[in-house]
N, C-alpha and C positions, 0 to 999 in steps of 0.2 A: 589480603595481608595487612596486618596492623603491627606497627612497631613504634616504640617511643624510647625516650631517655629521661624518664621522670626523675631519675636520681640526679640529673643535670651534670653528671660527671664528665661527659665528653664535650659539652659546649658551654656550660654555665647558664644555659637557659633551657626551658622546657620545649621539647620538640616531639611531635607525633606525626606519623605518616601512615596513611591508609591508601592502599591500591587494590582494586578488585574490579571485576566485571559486574556491573550493576544490573542484576536481573529484575529488581523491582522497577527500575526506570524503563527497562526493556518492555516489561508487561504494560506499563502505562503508555509508552510510545505506541505499542501495537494497538491497544484499546482506543487510543486517540485517532488512529489512522485507518482502521479497517472495520467494516461491518460484514457479517456473514450473509451470504445469499443462499437461501434454501429453496429447493424446488424439486418436483418429481419424486422418485423413490430411490434415487442413488445418493450415496453419502460422500460424494466428492467434496474436496475442500475448495469452496468457491467464495471469493471475497470481493468487496468493493473498496477501493482506496478513496478515503474521504478528504485527504489532505488536511488533517487536523480539524475536521468538521466543516471545511469550507465547501465541500461538494456533498450533495445528498444522493443516496443510493437510488437508482431507478427502480420503480416498482413494476414496470412492464417493459416489453420490448418496444412498445410504441414510444417510450421515453428515450430509447436508445437510438432511434432512427429519425433523422430530419427529413420530412417528406416534402419540404419546400421545393417547388419546381417539378415535382413528379406529375407526369401527364396522366389523365384519366385512363387512356388506353393502356398505359403501362401498369396502372393500378389494377385494371380489370384483368389483364393478362396474368399478373402475379397471383391474384386471388383465385382465378380459375385453376391455374396450375397447382396452387397450394391446397385447395379444398376438394378438388375433384378426386373421387375414389370410387370403389365399386358400388357404394351406396348413394353417392352425391354426384349428380350430373351438372353440366354447365347450365342447363335449363333451371335446375334447382337453385343454383347460385344466383342466377338473374332474379329469381323470385325472392330470394333472401335479401337482395339489394333493395327491394321495395319497402323494407322496414325503415329505411333511413329518411331523415328530414328532407334531404335534397334528392330523393329517389328519382324524381322526374327530370333531374339535370345530371350533367356529367360529374358534378361534385359528389354525387351519391357514391360513386366508386371510391373516391378519396376517403370519405367517411367510413365506408366499408373496410377499406384497407387499414385505416388507423385502428379500428375495432379488432380486426383480425390479428394485427400485430400485438395488440394489448392482451390477447388471449394466449400468447406464447410465453411460457415461463422464462424469466431471465436466465435461470440456470441452464435450460436447454440451449438458449441462444449462445451463452458463453462456451458451452462444450462443443456445439455443432455448428454455430453460425446459422445463417439463413440458407435455405435450399437454393435460393436465387437472390442475388443482391437487389435491393430496391432503395431508393433514396440515398442519403449520406449518413454513414455511421458516426455517432457522436462519441463513442467510446472504443477503446482498444483493449486487448487482453495481453497479459504477460504471465509466462510460466515461471513459478518460483520453486526452486529445487534446493533441498537441505543437504545434510551430511549423512543421513541414514536412509536405508531403503524404506520407501513409503513417505519420505519427507517431500511432499509435492502439493502445490496449490496453484489455483488459477485466479488471477486478480484482474478485475475490470477497472479501468481507470480512464480519466479524461486526458487524451494525448496533448491537448493544448497547454497543459500545465507542465509539460516536460519537453526539454530540448534534446534529450538523449534517451536511450533505452532505460526504463526505470527498473528493470528486473534486478540488477545488482543491489539497488537501494532497497527494494522490497525484500530481497533475501536477507539483508541485514536486519530489517525490522521483524522478519519472521523467526529467524534462527540464531541471531547473534545478540550480544548484550554490549552496550557501550562501556568504555573504561571510565572508572571513577578514580581519580588520584587527588587526594587532599593532603595538604601539609599544614600543620598547626604549629605556629611559633609563638609561644607565650600568649596563647589565646587568640592570635590573629590567623585567620583561615586563608589559605592560598589554594586556588583551584588549578592544580598542575596540569590537569587534562586539557586545559585551554591551549597548552603548548603542543598538543598532538595534531598532526595534519589530518589524521583520520581518527575520530574518537572511538572507533570500534577496533582499532589496531594499536595495541600497546607497543611503544617504541622507547626503550630506555635511553637511547641517545638523544631523542627529541626532548624528553623530560629533563635530562641533564642540562641541555642547552637552556631550557626554560628556567630552571632553578638558578643557573648562573646569572640570569638577567634580573632576578628578583632583588629588591632592595631590602635585604636581610643580612644579618651578620655573617661574615665569612665562615665562622665556625659552624653556624647553622646550615649554610650551603654544603659544606663538606660532609656534615652528618647526613643530610637528606640525600645527597648523591650516593653516598656509601650505602645508605639504607634501601635504595631503590632495588626492587627484585628484578630478576632476569625476565620473569613472566608474571602477568597479572593473574590472580586467582579467578 
């Protein structure tokens, strides 16, 4: 919504008010915070939260799991369970281990484990997790649900950067747009949306209180408050 009093009849000064949900800013915020994770042959909406580029998306499951402290026996047990099938026996797996630099030592199993995890697509890990836990997971997943049927995404994120469930914040970034409220008084711009406790939630009462605190003529305050819409476009 845009309104003005360019004829100056109501206040004696020029006033202009713009209030809307800023979809351009919403797209920029989304692009700054998420990168797509593709894998396999399914088209699920899978994303990684970069925290404005501060975190890099893992390229393999090996980057998602901290193997510090994993015992070689646990590594061997996990690999055997994961790789054994009707075509691959435990004996075959022991032979495969010989390819590693530390094949003659117990560390060979840890190298084998890291390589095995590296071959698992991150997309599959996000959807299904590991068949059996091993090591310590560096990341967590959050389900993001929108307003329409089919509005669903799964986000991988670093839990150490959050003190609470990030899903509500992710939902805002995915499906909502922040409020932009600007008041121009004789060429001086005021960001009214700074007065909102939640910049995604338009609140006329909060903006009214914020306008009343501005150092502008009373006539301009009265005009701006009267011009505030009930809802943001």
